[in-house]
C-alpha positions in Angstrom: -89.2 43.7 29.9 -86.2 41.5 28.6 -82.8 42.4 27.5 -81.2 39.8 25.7 -77.6 40.0 24.7 -76.3 37.2 21.9 -72.4 37.3 21.4 -70.9 37.3 17.8 -68.9 33.9 18.2 -69.0 31.0 16.0 -71.7 28.7 16.0 -74.4 30.9 16.6 -77.6 30.7 14.8 -79.4 34.1 14.5 -82.1 33.0 12.7 -83.4 30.7 15.0 -82.5 33.7 17.6 -84.8 36.1 15.4 -87.7 33.7 14.8 -88.2 32.6 19.0 -87.4 36.5 19.9 -90.0 37.8 16.9 -92.8 35.2 18.5 -92.2 36.5 22.2 -92.2 40.2 20.9 -95.6 39.6 19.2 -96.8 37.7 22.3 -96.6 41.3 24.1 -92.8 40.8 25.2 -90.9 44.1 25.7 -87.2 43.0 24.4 -84.3 45.1 23.7 -81.3 43.2 21.8 -77.9 44.0 22.0 -75.2 42.0 20.1 -71.4 41.6 19.5 -69.7 41.2 16.4 -66.1 39.4 17.5 -65.6 36.5 15.0 -66.9 39.1 12.0 -64.1 41.5 13.2 -61.9 39.1 13.5 -62.2 37.8 9.7 -62.5 41.5 8.5 -59.7 42.4 10.7 -57.4 39.7 8.8 -59.0 40.3 5.3 -57.8 43.8 5.2 -54.5 43.6 6.9 -55.2 44.7 10.1 -54.8 41.2 12.7 -56.8 41.4 15.9 -54.7 41.7 19.4 -56.3 40.6 22.3 -54.6 41.7 26.1 -55.0 40.5 29.1 -55.9 43.5 31.9 -54.1 43.6 35.7 -57.2 42.2 37.1 -57.4 39.0 34.8 -59.9 39.9 31.7 -59.2 39.5 28.2 -60.3 42.0 25.7 -59.9 43.2 21.9 -57.1 46.2 21.8 -58.8 48.5 20.0 -56.8 51.2 18.5 -58.4 53.7 15.8 -58.0 51.2 13.0 -59.5 48.5 15.1 -62.8 50.5 16.1 -63.3 51.4 12.5 -63.5 47.7 11.5 -65.6 46.9 14.4 -67.9 49.4 13.1 -68.6 47.9 10.1 -68.6 44.1 11.3 -71.4 45.2 14.1 -73.0 47.6 11.5 -73.2 44.0 9.2 -74.8 42.3 11.9 -76.8 44.4 13.2 -78.0 45.0 9.5 -78.8 40.9 9.4 -80.5 41.0 13.0 -83.0 43.5 11.6 -83.7 42.3 8.4 -84.1 38.7 10.4 -86.7 40.2 13.0 -88.5 42.3 10.3 -89.0 39.0 8.1 -90.1 37.5 11.3 -92.7 39.9 12.1 -91.1 42.1 15.0 -91.0 46.0 14.2 -87.0 45.9 14.7 -85.0 49.1 14.9 -81.3 48.9 14.5 -78.9 51.3 16.4 -75.6 51.9 17.7 -75.3 52.8 21.3 -73.7 55.9 19.8 -76.8 57.1 18.0 -78.7 59.6 20.0 -76.1 59.4 23.0 -78.0 56.0 23.7 -74.9 54.7 25.6 -72.3 56.8 26.9 -69.1 56.6 29.1 -65.5 57.9 29.4 -62.9 57.0 26.9 -59.8 55.3 28.4 -56.7 57.7 27.7 -54.9 54.0 28.2 -54.7 50.6 29.4 -52.6 48.8 31.8 -51.7 45.3 30.5 -49.9 42.0 31.5 -47.6 40.9 28.7 -45.2 38.2 28.9 -45.4 38.4 32.9 -44.8 42.3 33.0 -47.3 45.7 33.2 -47.3 47.3 30.5 -49.4 50.9 29.3 -51.0 51.0 26.0 -52.1 53.9 24.5 -54.1 55.1 21.5 -57.2 52.9 23.0 -60.6 53.6 22.1 -62.7 51.6 24.8 -64.8 52.7 27.0 -67.3 51.6 30.0 -71.0 52.6 30.0 -72.0 55.0 32.3 -75.3 56.5 31.2 -78.2 54.9 29.2 -80.7 57.2 27.5 -83.7 55.4 28.9 -85.7 58.0 27.6 -85.2 57.1 24.1 -85.4 53.5 24.7 -88.4 53.8 26.6 -90.0 55.7 23.5 -89.2 53.4 21.2 -90.4 50.4 23.1 -93.7 52.3 23.8 -94.1 52.5 20.2 -93.6 48.7 19.5 -90.3 48.9 18.3 -87.6 46.3 19.1 -84.1 47.9 19.6 -81.1 46.3 18.0 -78.0 47.3 19.5 -74.5 47.6 18.3 -71.9 48.1 21.3 -70.4 51.2 20.1 -71.1 53.8 22.3 -70.2 57.7 22.8 -67.6 59.3 25.1 -68.2 62.4 27.1 -66.4 64.1 24.5 -68.5 62.8 21.3 -66.1 60.2 20.4 -67.0 56.6 19.3 -65.8 53.8 21.6 -65.8 50.4 21.7 -67.6 48.9 25.2 -68.3 45.5 26.2 -71.4 43.8 24.9 -72.2 42.2 28.0 -71.6 44.9 30.6 -73.5 47.0 28.1 -76.3 45.0 28.2 -75.9 44.9 31.8 -76.3 48.7 32.3 -79.4 48.8 29.5 -81.3 46.0 31.4 -80.1 47.9 35.1 -81.1 51.2 33.5 -84.5 49.6 32.2 -85.7 48.3 35.5 -85.5 45.0 33.2 -87.0 41.7 34.9 -84.8 39.4 33.4 -81.3 39.8 31.6 -80.5 37.1 29.3 -76.5 36.5 28.0 -76.6 34.0 25.1 -73.2 32.1 23.8 -72.0 29.1 22.2 -71.9 27.4 25.5 -74.9 26.2 27.8 -74.3 28.4 30.6 -71.3 28.5 33.4 -69.4 25.0 33.5 -67.6 23.7 36.8 -65.1 22.3 34.6 -64.9 23.7 31.1 -65.1 22.5 27.9 -67.1 19.9 30.0 -70.8 20.9 28.8 -71.8 18.5 31.4 -70.6 20.5 34.0 -73.2 23.1 33.8 -74.1 25.0 37.1 -77.7 25.4 36.3 -78.2 27.9 39.3 -76.3 30.5 41.6 -77.4 32.0 44.5 -77.8 36.3 43.7 -75.4 36.4 46.9 -72.6 33.9 45.9 -72.1 35.3 42.1 -68.5 36.5 43.0 -67.4 33.3 44.5 -68.3 31.5 41.0 -66.0 34.2 39.0 -62.9 32.2 39.6 -64.7 29.3 37.3 -65.4 31.3 34.5 -62.9 30.9 31.1 -62.7 33.3 28.5 -65.2 35.7 27.3 -66.9 34.0 30.0 -65.3 36.5 32.6 -67.3 39.2 31.5 -70.9 37.6 31.2 -70.6 36.8 35.2 -69.3 40.5 35.7 -72.2 41.8 33.8 -74.4 39.7 35.3 -72.9 40.6 39.0 -73.1 44.6 37.8 -77.1 43.8 36.1 -77.9 42.2 40.0 -76.5 45.1 41.7 -78.3 47.9 39.7 -81.5 46.0 40.3 -82.4 43.2 37.7 -84.7 40.7 38.7 -82.2 37.7 37.1 -79.5 37.0 35.1 -79.4 34.0 32.9 -76.4 32.1 31.0 -77.5 30.7 28.4 -77.2 28.3 24.9 -77.5 30.5 21.9 -77.2 26.9 19.6 -80.7 25.7 20.5 -83.6 25.8 18.5 -85.8 28.0 20.7 -82.8 29.5 22.7 -84.5 32.8 24.4 -88.0 30.7 25.4 -85.7 28.0 26.4 -83.6 29.8 28.8 -86.6 32.1 30.3 -87.9 28.2 30.9 -84.6 27.4 33.0 -82.5 26.5 30.4 -78.5 27.5 31.4 -77.6 29.2 34.3 -80.1 31.5 36.3 -78.6 33.8 38.2 -81.4 35.2 41.3 
């Protein structure tokens, strides 16, 4: 069982990714694909006059501030990416099925009523927030789809316990899915080779991190990589066999990562 998360940053070739995933699926590998949509959302937000805003939490994590309008734009952007990924996987012979975490209560969690951020050196409270953290995974639905030979492609729009759509972090959502399904491997793909000791120097790749030492490497993670390392830690605590931080720019990104390319944690 393999759960793959691919980011929505620039420089990622979805065609190569889908070709590689389809080959593995046709070889009998059970796969769930989770995707992001950050770059597409940024472009759409700018084009429609609602520029993206990013905030830093008190714990030091940077994320998109999601008011209701931003949530709707995120649903539009991830909907496009989801359809493109399903189309490309279908063209390569994989029976992909597009879903949002909202569908069938696939992913559920509590909506945050407000968030605390650090801005201009001061702690502030921001309301009208439409984000949350995945607390429940509908494993019955996913297991049914996998048993019937589908390759689920999931956008990180979850449902709150009150039935509202919420934006959830894709890496942590993938970690929750991997833990719920008892996956052997969680692969987090991005546009760098893995965790770098001296970002952005790609020659400083850290190839292996022992499972028990993952939290010691969090200070080395820059930007979005912090959420990936956090997601990796949560997946391992949830019983996932190993986590790989891999490079989505490779011609065969998934196969290469499974063969040891990237940062292997476990």
